[in-house]
VOFIDO-933304 format. One record per residue: x, y, z of N, C-alpha, C in turn; residue in one letter. Coordinates in Angstrom, 3 decimals. Layout:
N
<nu: X nv: Y nw: Z cau: X cav: Y caw: Z cu: X cv: Y cw: Z type: A> $
...
END
This chain:
73
<nu: -9.969 nv: -43.753 nw: 71.647 cau: -8.587 cav: -43.525 caw: 72.011 cu: -8.507 cv: -42.310 cw: 72.923 type: M> $
<nu: -7.458 nv: -42.246 nw: 73.715 cau: -7.309 cav: -41.127 caw: 74.625 cu: -6.042 cv: -40.344 cw: 74.313 type: F> $
<nu: -6.007 nv: -39.155 nw: 74.838 cau: -4.876 cav: -38.250 caw: 74.681 cu: -4.087 cv: -38.261 cw: 75.987 type: D> $
<nu: -2.787 nv: -37.988 nw: 75.920 cau: -1.990 cav: -37.993 caw: 77.150 cu: -2.495 cv: -36.967 cw: 78.153 type: K> $
<nu: -3.128 nv: -35.897 nw: 77.679 cau: -3.705 cav: -34.905 caw: 78.587 cu: -4.826 cv: -35.516 cw: 79.428 type: Q> $
<nu: -5.465 nv: -36.561 nw: 78.920 cau: -6.516 cav: -37.233 caw: 79.681 cu: -5.967 cv: -37.818 cw: 80.978 type: D> $
<nu: -4.728 nv: -38.276 nw: 80.971 cau: -4.121 cav: -38.824 caw: 82.183 cu: -3.943 cv: -37.731 cw: 83.232 type: L> $
<nu: -3.531 nv: -36.552 nw: 82.793 cau: -3.395 cav: -35.410 caw: 83.710 cu: -4.769 cv: -35.024 cw: 84.258 type: V> $
<nu: -5.771 nv: -35.054 nw: 83.409 cau: -7.138 cav: -34.721 caw: 83.835 cu: -7.621 cv: -35.714 cw: 84.880 type: T> $
<nu: -7.405 nv: -37.002 nw: 84.659 cau: -7.819 cav: -38.030 caw: 85.623 cu: -7.136 cv: -37.821 cw: 86.971 type: I> $
<nu: -5.906 nv: -37.382 nw: 86.939 cau: -5.141 cav: -37.169 caw: 88.168 cu: -5.619 cv: -35.955 cw: 88.956 type: A> $
<nu: -6.290 nv: -35.005 nw: 88.292 cau: -6.594 cav: -33.730 caw: 88.936 cu: -8.056 cv: -33.302 cw: 88.925 type: N> $
<nu: -8.891 nv: -34.011 nw: 88.190 cau: -10.308 cav: -33.625 caw: 88.108 cu: -11.111 cv: -34.281 cw: 89.218 type: M> $
<nu: -11.956 nv: -33.487 nw: 89.861 cau: -12.825 cav: -34.005 caw: 90.912 cu: -14.118 cv: -34.539 cw: 90.306 type: A> $
<nu: -14.634 nv: -35.589 nw: 90.908 cau: -15.930 cav: -36.134 caw: 90.505 cu: -16.982 cv: -35.058 cw: 90.748 type: M> $
<nu: -17.781 nv: -34.709 nw: 89.729 cau: -18.694 cav: -33.574 caw: 89.873 cu: -20.030 cv: -33.872 cw: 90.573 type: P> $
<nu: -20.342 nv: -35.139 nw: 90.840 cau: -21.636 cav: -35.465 caw: 91.443 cu: -21.559 cv: -36.805 cw: 92.156 type: F> $
<nu: -22.621 nv: -37.110 nw: 92.875 cau: -22.773 cav: -38.425 caw: 93.481 cu: -22.096 cv: -38.588 cw: 94.831 type: G> $
<nu: -22.066 nv: -39.820 nw: 95.262 cau: -21.529 cav: -40.193 caw: 96.571 cu: -20.091 cv: -39.731 cw: 96.757 type: K> $
<nu: -19.317 nv: -39.742 nw: 95.690 cau: -17.897 cav: -39.389 caw: 95.780 cu: -17.606 cv: -38.017 cw: 95.177 type: Y> $
<nu: -18.591 nv: -37.147 nw: 95.194 cau: -18.419 cav: -35.785 caw: 94.677 cu: -17.215 cv: -35.122 cw: 95.364 type: R> $
<nu: -16.352 nv: -34.530 nw: 94.542 cau: -15.183 cav: -33.839 caw: 95.075 cu: -13.932 cv: -34.691 cw: 95.145 type: G> $
<nu: -14.072 nv: -36.000 nw: 95.019 cau: -12.901 cav: -36.889 caw: 95.049 cu: -12.282 cv: -36.937 cw: 93.656 type: R> $
<nu: -10.954 nv: -36.939 nw: 93.599 cau: -10.276 cav: -37.036 caw: 92.309 cu: -10.683 cv: -38.318 cw: 91.598 type: L> $
<nu: -10.793 nv: -38.248 nw: 90.280 cau: -11.209 cav: -39.435 caw: 89.524 cu: -10.310 cv: -40.626 cw: 89.805 type: L> $
<nu: -8.997 nv: -40.407 nw: 89.862 cau: -8.075 cav: -41.521 caw: 90.089 cu: -8.241 cv: -42.119 cw: 91.490 type: I> $
<nu: -8.840 nv: -41.359 nw: 92.408 cau: -9.033 cav: -41.838 caw: 93.777 cu: -10.405 cv: -42.467 cw: 94.003 type: D> $
<nu: -11.222 nv: -42.548 nw: 92.959 cau: -12.518 cav: -43.204 caw: 93.100 cu: -12.314 cv: -44.696 cw: 93.341 type: L> $
<nu: -13.117 nv: -45.305 nw: 94.211 cau: -12.985 cav: -46.742 caw: 94.450 cu: -13.333 cv: -47.553 cw: 93.197 type: P> $
<nu: -12.601 nv: -48.607 nw: 92.996 cau: -12.835 cav: -49.467 caw: 91.835 cu: -14.267 cv: -50.013 cw: 91.789 type: E> $
<nu: -14.856 nv: -50.435 nw: 92.940 cau: -16.246 cav: -50.919 caw: 92.871 cu: -17.224 cv: -49.865 cw: 92.348 type: P> $
<nu: -16.977 nv: -48.603 nw: 92.646 cau: -17.830 cav: -47.522 caw: 92.139 cu: -17.698 cv: -47.419 cw: 90.625 type: Y> $
<nu: -16.484 nv: -47.525 nw: 90.119 cau: -16.261 cav: -47.487 caw: 88.675 cu: -16.873 cv: -48.708 cw: 88.000 type: L> $
<nu: -16.793 nv: -49.864 nw: 88.642 cau: -17.421 cav: -51.070 caw: 88.099 cu: -18.937 cv: -50.936 cw: 88.058 type: L> $
<nu: -19.493 nv: -50.265 nw: 89.065 cau: -20.935 cav: -50.010 caw: 89.077 cu: -21.316 cv: -49.192 cw: 87.849 type: W> $
<nu: -20.550 nv: -48.137 nw: 87.563 cau: -20.802 cav: -47.339 caw: 86.366 cu: -20.681 cv: -48.197 cw: 85.104 type: F> $
<nu: -19.688 nv: -49.065 nw: 85.073 cau: -19.497 cav: -49.928 caw: 83.899 cu: -20.735 cv: -50.786 cw: 83.664 type: A> $
<nu: -21.354 nv: -51.259 nw: 84.738 cau: -22.553 cav: -52.089 caw: 84.615 cu: -23.798 cv: -51.277 cw: 84.282 type: N> $
<nu: -23.918 nv: -50.104 nw: 84.867 cau: -25.108 cav: -49.266 caw: 84.674 cu: -25.003 cv: -48.372 cw: 83.446 type: K> $
<nu: -23.784 nv: -48.107 nw: 83.026 cau: -23.554 cav: -47.198 caw: 81.905 cu: -22.844 cv: -45.940 cw: 82.376 type: G> $
<nu: -21.711 nv: -45.656 nw: 81.770 cau: -20.983 cav: -44.443 caw: 82.105 cu: -21.770 cv: -43.241 cw: 81.610 type: F> $
<nu: -21.598 nv: -42.074 nw: 82.264 cau: -22.254 cav: -40.865 caw: 81.764 cu: -21.811 cv: -40.570 cw: 80.330 type: P> $
<nu: -22.649 nv: -39.871 nw: 79.621 cau: -22.315 cav: -39.496 caw: 78.244 cu: -21.198 cv: -38.460 cw: 78.240 type: A> $
<nu: -20.491 nv: -38.402 nw: 77.152 cau: -19.495 cav: -37.352 caw: 76.959 cu: -18.139 cv: -37.640 cw: 77.573 type: G> $
<nu: -17.411 nv: -36.565 nw: 77.764 cau: -16.023 cav: -36.649 caw: 78.228 cu: -15.899 cv: -37.306 cw: 79.605 type: R> $
<nu: -16.802 nv: -36.956 nw: 80.530 cau: -16.730 cav: -37.544 caw: 81.863 cu: -16.830 cv: -39.060 cw: 81.799 type: L> $
<nu: -17.759 nv: -39.569 nw: 81.020 cau: -17.904 cav: -41.016 caw: 80.890 cu: -16.653 cv: -41.662 cw: 80.330 type: G> $
<nu: -16.044 nv: -41.020 nw: 79.329 cau: -14.814 cav: -41.544 caw: 78.754 cu: -13.691 cv: -41.550 cw: 79.791 type: M> $
<nu: -13.601 nv: -40.489 nw: 80.599 cau: -12.564 cav: -40.416 caw: 81.625 cu: -12.781 cv: -41.462 cw: 82.722 type: L> $
<nu: -14.023 nv: -41.689 nw: 83.096 cau: -14.319 cav: -42.715 caw: 84.101 cu: -13.974 cv: -44.105 cw: 83.570 type: L> $
<nu: -14.291 nv: -44.365 nw: 82.321 cau: -13.947 cav: -45.660 caw: 81.720 cu: -12.429 cv: -45.843 cw: 81.663 type: A> $
<nu: -11.719 nv: -44.795 nw: 81.317 cau: -10.258 cav: -44.855 caw: 81.279 cu: -9.690 cv: -45.066 cw: 82.684 type: L> $
<nu: -10.277 nv: -44.405 nw: 83.668 cau: -9.846 cav: -44.590 caw: 85.054 cu: -10.025 cv: -46.035 cw: 85.479 type: T> $
<nu: -11.131 nv: -46.638 nw: 85.107 cau: -11.362 cav: -48.050 caw: 85.432 cu: -10.299 cv: -48.931 cw: 84.782 type: L> $
<nu: -9.981 nv: -48.671 nw: 83.536 cau: -8.936 cav: -49.452 caw: 82.852 cu: -7.591 cv: -49.311 cw: 83.566 type: E> $
<nu: -7.271 nv: -48.107 nw: 83.972 cau: -6.010 cav: -47.858 caw: 84.679 cu: -5.982 cv: -48.654 cw: 85.981 type: I> $
<nu: -7.075 nv: -48.594 nw: 86.736 cau: -7.123 cav: -49.291 caw: 88.025 cu: -7.108 cv: -50.809 cw: 87.868 type: K> $
<nu: -7.874 nv: -51.339 nw: 86.925 cau: -7.936 cav: -52.796 caw: 86.787 cu: -6.627 cv: -53.374 cw: 86.259 type: T> $
<nu: -5.824 nv: -52.547 nw: 85.627 cau: -4.534 cav: -53.015 caw: 85.121 cu: -3.367 cv: -52.640 cw: 86.028 type: N> $
<nu: -3.663 nv: -52.103 nw: 87.208 cau: -2.624 cav: -51.789 caw: 88.188 cu: -1.692 cv: -50.668 cw: 87.760 type: G> $
<nu: -2.216 nv: -49.716 nw: 87.009 cau: -1.366 cav: -48.644 caw: 86.477 cu: -1.484 cv: -47.332 cw: 87.248 type: L> $
<nu: -2.079 nv: -47.354 nw: 88.416 cau: -2.232 cav: -46.133 caw: 89.207 cu: -0.912 cv: -45.419 cw: 89.498 type: E> $
<nu: 0.189 nv: -46.137 nw: 89.697 cau: 1.456 cav: -45.434 caw: 89.964 cu: 1.887 cv: -44.473 cw: 88.844 type: P> $
<nu: 1.436 nv: -44.692 nw: 87.619 cau: 1.823 cav: -43.763 caw: 86.557 cu: 1.034 cv: -42.454 cw: 86.651 type: I> $
<nu: -0.073 nv: -42.463 nw: 87.385 cau: -0.899 cav: -41.276 caw: 87.530 cu: -0.435 cv: -40.420 cw: 88.714 type: I> $
<nu: 0.044 nv: -41.034 nw: 89.767 cau: 0.428 cav: -40.298 caw: 90.984 cu: 1.332 cv: -39.096 cw: 90.720 type: E> $
<nu: 2.380 nv: -39.218 nw: 89.903 cau: 3.250 cav: -38.050 caw: 89.662 cu: 2.548 cv: -36.901 cw: 88.929 type: P> $
<nu: 1.397 nv: -37.188 nw: 88.343 cau: 0.673 cav: -36.165 caw: 87.584 cu: -0.244 cv: -35.318 cw: 88.454 type: L> $
<nu: -0.435 nv: -35.733 nw: 89.703 cau: -1.279 cav: -34.961 caw: 90.610 cu: -0.587 cv: -33.641 cw: 90.943 type: K> $
<nu: -1.368 nv: -32.585 nw: 90.936 cau: -0.829 cav: -31.277 caw: 91.322 cu: -0.513 cv: -31.281 cw: 92.803 type: R> $
<nu: 0.537 nv: -30.606 nw: 93.163 cau: 0.899 cav: -30.492 caw: 94.577 cu: -0.183 cv: -29.725 cw: 95.311 type: A> $
<nu: -0.507 nv: -30.191 nw: 96.506 cau: -1.520 cav: -29.505 caw: 97.314 cu: -1.000 cv: -28.131 cw: 97.717 type: A> $
<nu: -1.888 nv: -27.129 nw: 97.719 cau: -1.444 cav: -25.768 caw: 98.082 cu: -1.040 cv: -25.666 cw: 99.540 type: P> $
END
């Protein structure tokens, strides 16, 4: 299960490694998240957040995340 704070984290946390390093989790391409689903999500909190991001994207729920993004400085 996830906490509502996880949605805020997905909206504002940058991917810490890989091809999309620095991109917000919610902005990761769905095929990249599907690749992780097939290969195995990373252990721990990051893996849980990536799996949740995939669920959000596959169910068309991205609009609920957009308002949670911090305003750019």
